[in-house]
A tleap script that builds the chain and sets N, CA, C and O, in Angstrom:
source leaprc.protein.ff14SB
mol = sequence {
  NMET GLY SER PHE ARG HIE LEU ARG ILE ASN
  ASN ASN LEU LEU THR THR LEU PRO GLU GLU
  ILE GLY ASP LEU GLU SER LEU ARG SER LEU
  VAL LEU PHE GLU ASN LYS LEU SER SER LEU
  PRO ASN SER ILE GLU ASN LEU ALA LYS ARG
  ASP CYS ASN ILE ASN LEU ASP LEU GLY LYS
  ILE ASP LYS LYS THR LYS LYS LEU VAL ASP
  ILE LEU LYS SER ASN TYR ASN LYS ILE CYS
  ILE CYS MET LYS CLYS
}
set mol.1.N position { 92.968 75.557 115.291 }
set mol.1.CA position { 92.024 75.263 114.239 }
set mol.1.C position { 92.701 74.443 113.155 }
set mol.1.O position { 93.781 74.819 112.700 }
set mol.2.N position { 92.126 73.371 112.738 }
set mol.2.CA position { 92.550 72.563 111.599 }
set mol.2.C position { 94.038 72.293 111.473 }
set mol.2.O position { 94.868 73.062 111.957 }
set mol.3.N position { 94.359 71.191 110.816 }
set mol.3.CA position { 95.758 70.837 110.616 }
set mol.3.C position { 96.074 70.682 109.134 }
set mol.3.O position { 96.925 69.875 108.761 }
set mol.4.N position { 95.394 71.452 108.290 }
set mol.4.CA position { 95.687 71.441 106.864 }
set mol.4.C position { 97.104 71.934 106.614 }
set mol.4.O position { 97.536 72.916 107.218 }
set mol.5.N position { 97.828 71.261 105.727 }
set mol.5.CA position { 99.147 71.753 105.311 }
set mol.5.C position { 99.053 72.380 103.926 }
set mol.5.O position { 99.728 73.368 103.636 }
set mol.6.N position { 98.216 71.803 103.079 }
set mol.6.CA position { 98.037 72.306 101.718 }
set mol.6.C position { 96.545 72.439 101.457 }
set mol.6.O position { 95.776 71.506 101.689 }
set mol.7.N position { 96.147 73.598 100.976 }
set mol.7.CA position { 94.731 73.837 100.698 }
set mol.7.C position { 94.610 74.445 99.303 }
set mol.7.O position { 95.069 75.559 99.050 }
set mol.8.N position { 93.988 73.697 98.418 }
set mol.8.CA position { 93.776 74.161 97.049 }
set mol.8.C position { 92.277 74.316 96.831 }
set mol.8.O position { 91.538 73.335 96.754 }
set mol.9.N position { 91.855 75.545 96.737 }
set mol.9.CA position { 90.436 75.814 96.514 }
set mol.9.C position { 90.283 76.738 95.302 }
set mol.9.O position { 89.586 77.751 95.350 }
set mol.10.N position { 90.958 76.355 94.218 }
set mol.10.CA position { 90.850 77.133 93.002 }
set mol.10.C position { 89.636 76.685 92.191 }
set mol.10.O position { 89.100 75.593 92.384 }
set mol.11.N position { 89.223 77.563 91.280 }
set mol.11.CA position { 88.074 77.303 90.399 }
set mol.11.C position { 86.782 77.070 91.160 }
set mol.11.O position { 86.018 76.169 90.816 }
set mol.12.N position { 86.529 77.861 92.177 }
set mol.12.CA position { 85.318 77.700 92.980 }
set mol.12.C position { 84.411 78.924 92.997 }
set mol.12.O position { 83.417 78.945 93.723 }
set mol.13.N position { 84.738 79.938 92.212 }
set mol.13.CA position { 83.940 81.166 92.133 }
set mol.13.C position { 83.807 81.880 93.482 }
set mol.13.O position { 82.824 82.580 93.723 }
set mol.14.N position { 84.794 81.700 94.351 }
set mol.14.CA position { 84.770 82.386 95.642 }
set mol.14.C position { 84.868 83.890 95.445 }
set mol.14.O position { 85.653 84.365 94.624 }
set mol.15.N position { 84.081 84.630 96.188 }
set mol.15.CA position { 84.151 86.087 96.132 }
set mol.15.C position { 84.810 86.663 97.385 }
set mol.15.O position { 85.310 87.788 97.366 }
set mol.16.N position { 84.809 85.899 98.461 }
set mol.16.CA position { 85.442 86.331 99.714 }
set mol.16.C position { 86.072 85.122 100.397 }
set mol.16.O position { 85.765 83.971 100.087 }
set mol.17.N position { 86.952 85.421 101.322 }
set mol.17.CA position { 87.536 84.399 102.199 }
set mol.17.C position { 87.162 84.748 103.630 }
set mol.17.O position { 87.075 85.927 103.973 }
set mol.18.N position { 86.941 83.747 104.466 }
set mol.18.CA position { 86.619 84.050 105.868 }
set mol.18.C position { 87.851 84.591 106.598 }
set mol.18.O position { 88.979 84.203 106.293 }
set mol.19.N position { 87.636 85.461 107.536 }
set mol.19.CA position { 88.727 86.024 108.342 }
set mol.19.C position { 89.498 84.905 109.045 }
set mol.19.O position { 90.691 85.051 109.310 }
set mol.20.N position { 88.832 83.795 109.346 }
set mol.20.CA position { 89.448 82.679 110.062 }
set mol.20.C position { 90.507 81.935 109.247 }
set mol.20.O position { 91.217 81.089 109.791 }
set mol.21.N position { 90.622 82.235 107.959 }
set mol.21.CA position { 91.633 81.565 107.138 }
set mol.21.C position { 93.025 81.762 107.731 }
set mol.21.O position { 93.878 80.882 107.613 }
set mol.22.N position { 93.259 82.888 108.355 }
set mol.22.CA position { 94.559 83.184 108.970 }
set mol.22.C position { 94.836 82.385 110.225 }
set mol.22.O position { 95.955 82.409 110.736 }
set mol.23.N position { 93.829 81.671 110.738 }
set mol.23.CA position { 93.999 80.862 111.941 }
set mol.23.C position { 94.521 79.456 111.650 }
set mol.23.O position { 94.790 78.694 112.578 }
set mol.24.N position { 94.664 79.108 110.379 }
set mol.24.CA position { 95.142 77.770 110.018 }
set mol.24.C position { 96.656 77.719 110.200 }
set mol.24.O position { 97.413 77.959 109.259 }
set mol.25.N position { 97.078 77.409 111.397 }
set mol.25.CA position { 98.480 77.493 111.787 }
set mol.25.C position { 99.397 76.506 111.074 }
set mol.25.O position { 100.590 76.777 110.936 }
set mol.26.N position { 98.884 75.389 110.626 }
set mol.26.CA position { 99.712 74.378 109.959 }
set mol.26.C position { 99.808 74.592 108.450 }
set mol.26.O position { 100.591 73.923 107.775 }
set mol.27.N position { 99.022 75.511 107.928 }
set mol.27.CA position { 98.954 75.711 106.484 }
set mol.27.C position { 100.277 76.228 105.927 }
set mol.27.O position { 100.832 77.207 106.425 }
set mol.28.N position { 100.773 75.561 104.894 }
set mol.28.CA position { 102.033 75.955 104.259 }
set mol.28.C position { 101.855 76.293 102.785 }
set mol.28.O position { 102.763 76.835 102.155 }
set mol.29.N position { 100.676 75.973 102.228 }
set mol.29.CA position { 100.412 76.272 100.831 }
set mol.29.C position { 98.920 76.537 100.649 }
set mol.29.O position { 98.080 75.706 100.996 }
set mol.30.N position { 98.609 77.702 100.101 }
set mol.30.CA position { 97.216 78.084 99.835 }
set mol.30.C position { 97.119 78.508 98.376 }
set mol.30.O position { 97.757 79.474 97.959 }
set mol.31.N position { 96.315 77.779 97.604 }
set mol.31.CA position { 96.158 78.069 96.180 }
set mol.31.C position { 94.715 78.490 95.932 }
set mol.31.O position { 93.777 77.747 96.220 }
set mol.32.N position { 94.556 79.687 95.397 }
set mol.32.CA position { 93.228 80.272 95.214 }
set mol.32.C position { 92.993 80.788 93.797 }
set mol.32.O position { 92.126 81.640 93.601 }
set mol.33.N position { 93.731 80.303 92.808 }
set mol.33.CA position { 93.565 80.791 91.438 }
set mol.33.C position { 92.161 80.538 90.916 }
set mol.33.O position { 91.471 79.618 91.355 }
set mol.34.N position { 91.753 81.380 89.964 }
set mol.34.CA position { 90.488 81.234 89.244 }
set mol.34.C position { 89.259 81.282 90.154 }
set mol.34.O position { 88.330 80.487 90.008 }
set mol.35.N position { 89.273 82.210 91.074 }
set mol.35.CA position { 88.088 82.541 91.850 }
set mol.35.C position { 87.693 83.964 91.477 }
set mol.35.O position { 88.235 84.518 90.520 }
set mol.36.N position { 86.788 84.549 92.191 }
set mol.36.CA position { 86.344 85.916 91.905 }
set mol.36.C position { 86.607 86.822 93.103 }
set mol.36.O position { 85.767 87.639 93.484 }
set mol.37.N position { 87.786 86.660 93.684 }
set mol.37.CA position { 88.146 87.443 94.863 }
set mol.37.C position { 88.435 88.891 94.478 }
set mol.37.O position { 89.181 89.164 93.538 }
set mol.38.N position { 87.835 89.802 95.219 }
set mol.38.CA position { 88.127 91.217 95.009 }
set mol.38.C position { 88.657 91.853 96.286 }
set mol.38.O position { 89.005 93.034 96.312 }
set mol.39.N position { 88.711 91.051 97.341 }
set mol.39.CA position { 89.264 91.529 98.612 }
set mol.39.C position { 89.878 90.347 99.355 }
set mol.39.O position { 89.625 89.186 99.035 }
set mol.40.N position { 90.681 90.674 100.346 }
set mol.40.CA position { 91.320 89.662 101.191 }
set mol.40.C position { 91.090 90.021 102.646 }
set mol.40.O position { 91.079 91.201 102.998 }
set mol.41.N position { 90.904 89.012 103.505 }
set mol.41.CA position { 90.797 89.323 104.932 }
set mol.41.C position { 92.171 89.740 105.472 }
set mol.41.O position { 93.199 89.275 104.979 }
set mol.42.N position { 92.187 90.593 106.458 }
set mol.42.CA position { 93.450 91.031 107.060 }
set mol.42.C position { 94.261 89.862 107.591 }
set mol.42.O position { 95.490 89.928 107.638 }
set mol.43.N position { 93.585 88.796 107.989 }
set mol.43.CA position { 94.277 87.646 108.582 }
set mol.43.C position { 95.173 86.916 107.587 }
set mol.43.O position { 95.976 86.075 107.990 }
set mol.44.N position { 95.050 87.222 106.289 }
set mol.44.CA position { 95.905 86.567 105.300 }
set mol.44.C position { 97.376 86.859 105.592 }
set mol.44.O position { 98.252 86.066 105.248 }
set mol.45.N position { 97.639 87.993 106.225 }
set mol.45.CA position { 99.020 88.330 106.586 }
set mol.45.C position { 99.572 87.346 107.615 }
set mol.45.O position { 100.778 87.099 107.637 }
set mol.46.N position { 98.723 86.782 108.462 }
set mol.46.CA position { 99.170 85.775 109.439 }
set mol.46.C position { 99.767 84.560 108.730 }
set mol.46.O position { 100.754 83.987 109.193 }
set mol.47.N position { 99.168 84.175 107.613 }
set mol.47.CA position { 99.687 83.037 106.847 }
set mol.47.C position { 101.063 83.365 106.279 }
set mol.47.O position { 101.984 82.552 106.356 }
set mol.48.N position { 101.196 84.549 105.713 }
set mol.48.CA position { 102.478 84.956 105.143 }
set mol.48.C position { 103.565 85.012 106.209 }
set mol.48.O position { 104.709 84.637 105.950 }
set mol.49.N position { 103.219 85.472 107.391 }
set mol.49.CA position { 104.188 85.532 108.494 }
set mol.49.C position { 104.669 84.145 108.892 }
set mol.49.O position { 105.791 83.982 109.371 }
set mol.50.N position { 103.809 83.140 108.692 }
set mol.50.CA position { 104.162 81.768 109.062 }
set mol.50.C position { 104.757 80.989 107.890 }
set mol.50.O position { 104.776 79.758 107.914 }
set mol.51.N position { 105.234 81.684 106.881 }
set mol.51.CA position { 105.923 81.056 105.757 }
set mol.51.C position { 105.007 80.219 104.869 }
set mol.51.O position { 105.455 79.246 104.262 }
set mol.52.N position { 103.759 80.580 104.789 }
set mol.52.CA position { 102.827 79.884 103.914 }
set mol.52.C position { 102.957 80.452 102.499 }
set mol.52.O position { 102.952 81.669 102.316 }
set mol.53.N position { 103.071 79.582 101.508 }
set mol.53.CA position { 103.049 80.012 100.104 }
set mol.53.C position { 101.605 80.316 99.729 }
set mol.53.O position { 100.725 79.467 99.871 }
set mol.54.N position { 101.371 81.527 99.253 }
set mol.54.CA position { 100.020 81.944 98.895 }
set mol.54.C position { 100.005 82.293 97.418 }
set mol.54.O position { 100.780 83.137 96.969 }
set mol.55.N position { 99.137 81.654 96.667 }
set mol.55.CA position { 99.017 81.895 95.234 }
set mol.55.C position { 97.571 82.243 94.912 }
set mol.55.O position { 96.665 81.450 95.169 }
set mol.56.N position { 97.355 83.418 94.356 }
set mol.56.CA position { 96.003 83.837 94.038 }
set mol.56.C position { 96.005 84.868 92.932 }
set mol.56.O position { 97.033 85.462 92.607 }
set mol.57.N position { 94.832 85.067 92.361 }
set mol.57.CA position { 94.657 86.162 91.431 }
set mol.57.C position { 93.509 87.024 91.930 }
set mol.57.O position { 92.567 86.538 92.557 }
set mol.58.N position { 93.610 88.290 91.641 }
set mol.58.CA position { 92.602 89.241 92.099 }
set mol.58.C position { 92.091 90.047 90.919 }
set mol.58.O position { 92.839 90.358 89.992 }
set mol.59.N position { 90.818 90.379 90.962 }
set mol.59.CA position { 90.246 91.267 89.962 }
set mol.59.C position { 90.384 92.695 90.457 }
set mol.59.O position { 91.418 93.080 91.002 }
set mol.60.N position { 89.349 93.464 90.265 }
set mol.60.CA position { 89.347 94.837 90.761 }
set mol.60.C position { 89.280 94.801 92.277 }
set mol.60.O position { 88.475 94.073 92.857 }
set mol.61.N position { 90.133 95.591 92.911 }
set mol.61.CA position { 90.187 95.585 94.374 }
set mol.61.C position { 90.028 97.000 94.908 }
set mol.61.O position { 90.334 97.979 94.227 }
set mol.62.N position { 89.542 97.086 96.145 }
set mol.62.CA position { 89.386 98.389 96.779 }
set mol.62.C position { 90.720 98.876 97.342 }
set mol.62.O position { 91.701 98.133 97.349 }
set mol.63.N position { 90.755 100.118 97.811 }
set mol.63.CA position { 92.002 100.718 98.310 }
set mol.63.C position { 92.563 99.971 99.511 }
set mol.63.O position { 93.779 99.821 99.634 }
set mol.64.N position { 91.691 99.501 100.395 }
set mol.64.CA position { 92.139 98.772 101.581 }
set mol.64.C position { 92.864 97.482 101.183 }
set mol.64.O position { 93.922 97.158 101.721 }
set mol.65.N position { 92.276 96.758 100.233 }
set mol.65.CA position { 92.887 95.506 99.783 }
set mol.65.C position { 94.163 95.781 99.006 }
set mol.65.O position { 95.127 95.023 99.119 }
set mol.66.N position { 94.188 96.855 98.218 }
set mol.66.CA position { 95.403 97.228 97.481 }
set mol.66.C position { 96.546 97.475 98.457 }
set mol.66.O position { 97.676 97.052 98.214 }
set mol.67.N position { 96.253 98.161 99.562 }
set mol.67.CA position { 97.270 98.431 100.575 }
set mol.67.C position { 97.779 97.125 101.191 }
set mol.67.O position { 98.983 96.956 101.384 }
set mol.68.N position { 96.861 96.203 101.500 }
set mol.68.CA position { 97.239 94.907 102.058 }
set mol.68.C position { 98.088 94.113 101.062 }
set mol.68.O position { 99.083 93.499 101.448 }
set mol.69.N position { 97.705 94.123 99.800 }
set mol.69.CA position { 98.473 93.434 98.759 }
set mol.69.C position { 99.887 94.013 98.678 }
set mol.69.O position { 100.860 93.266 98.577 }
set mol.70.N position { 99.998 95.326 98.722 }
set mol.70.CA position { 101.312 95.970 98.675 }
set mol.70.C position { 102.180 95.563 99.860 }
set mol.70.O position { 103.378 95.329 99.701 }
set mol.71.N position { 101.584 95.476 101.045 }
set mol.71.CA position { 102.318 95.044 102.247 }
set mol.71.C position { 102.793 93.606 102.078 }
set mol.71.O position { 103.947 93.292 102.368 }
set mol.72.N position { 101.910 92.737 101.611 }
set mol.72.CA position { 102.267 91.332 101.431 }
set mol.72.C position { 103.383 91.162 100.408 }
set mol.72.O position { 104.302 90.369 100.610 }
set mol.73.N position { 103.301 91.904 99.316 }
set mol.73.CA position { 104.330 91.799 98.278 }
set mol.73.C position { 105.679 92.320 98.760 }
set mol.73.O position { 106.716 91.739 98.439 }
set mol.74.N position { 105.677 93.395 99.518 }
set mol.74.CA position { 106.950 93.997 99.923 }
set mol.74.C position { 107.579 93.328 101.144 }
set mol.74.O position { 108.800 93.368 101.299 }
set mol.75.N position { 106.782 92.720 102.005 }
set mol.75.CA position { 107.319 92.156 103.249 }
set mol.75.C position { 107.558 90.655 103.230 }
set mol.75.O position { 108.294 90.135 104.068 }
set mol.76.N position { 106.944 89.951 102.281 }
set mol.76.CA position { 107.027 88.490 102.301 }
set mol.76.C position { 107.370 87.966 100.918 }
set mol.76.O position { 106.804 88.413 99.921 }
set mol.77.N position { 108.287 87.029 100.856 }
set mol.77.CA position { 108.687 86.443 99.581 }
set mol.77.C position { 107.869 85.210 99.213 }
set mol.77.O position { 108.111 84.604 98.169 }
set mol.78.N position { 106.918 84.833 100.037 }
set mol.78.CA position { 106.183 83.594 99.830 }
set mol.78.C position { 104.794 83.830 99.217 }
set mol.78.O position { 103.900 82.997 99.364 }
set mol.79.N position { 104.621 84.948 98.542 }
set mol.79.CA position { 103.290 85.233 97.992 }
set mol.79.C position { 103.382 85.552 96.506 }
set mol.79.O position { 104.265 86.287 96.064 }
set mol.80.N position { 102.462 84.987 95.755 }
set mol.80.CA position { 102.367 85.243 94.321 }
set mol.80.C position { 100.956 85.742 94.050 }
set mol.80.O position { 99.986 84.995 94.177 }
set mol.81.N position { 100.853 87.003 93.678 }
set mol.81.CA position { 99.548 87.595 93.407 }
set mol.81.C position { 99.522 88.048 91.962 }
set mol.81.O position { 100.339 88.870 91.546 }
set mol.82.N position { 98.590 87.515 91.200 }
set mol.82.CA position { 98.402 87.929 89.821 }
set mol.82.C position { 97.179 88.835 89.773 }
set mol.82.O position { 96.102 88.460 90.236 }
set mol.83.N position { 97.348 90.002 89.223 }
set mol.83.CA position { 96.240 90.951 89.126 }
set mol.83.C position { 95.580 90.782 87.767 }
set mol.83.O position { 96.233 90.922 86.733 }
set mol.84.N position { 94.289 90.481 87.766 }
set mol.84.CA position { 93.541 90.348 86.523 }
set mol.84.C position { 93.024 91.715 86.105 }
set mol.84.O position { 92.769 92.581 86.941 }
set mol.85.N position { 92.877 91.891 84.822 }
set mol.85.CA position { 92.329 93.160 84.312 }
set mol.85.C position { 90.859 93.022 84.050 }
set mol.85.O position { 90.216 93.979 83.618 }
savepdb mol mol.pdb
quit
């Protein structure tokens, strides 16, 4: 799927990401600041495993997403997650 290397989709009022985002095998940079994301698809971990830099901010998140965020922060150095209050 797709050959994007850099994808910047900030300031778009996104509330969710499609599960297929993790299928972008060539992606090396994903910027998602200033959206309204409150959850992440499980496939986001596929991007982190492939050395993709992921930058995003999250508002209030559910327990499942909190667990995923904790895994991403502890296992991968290529992710920057800012938690909004």
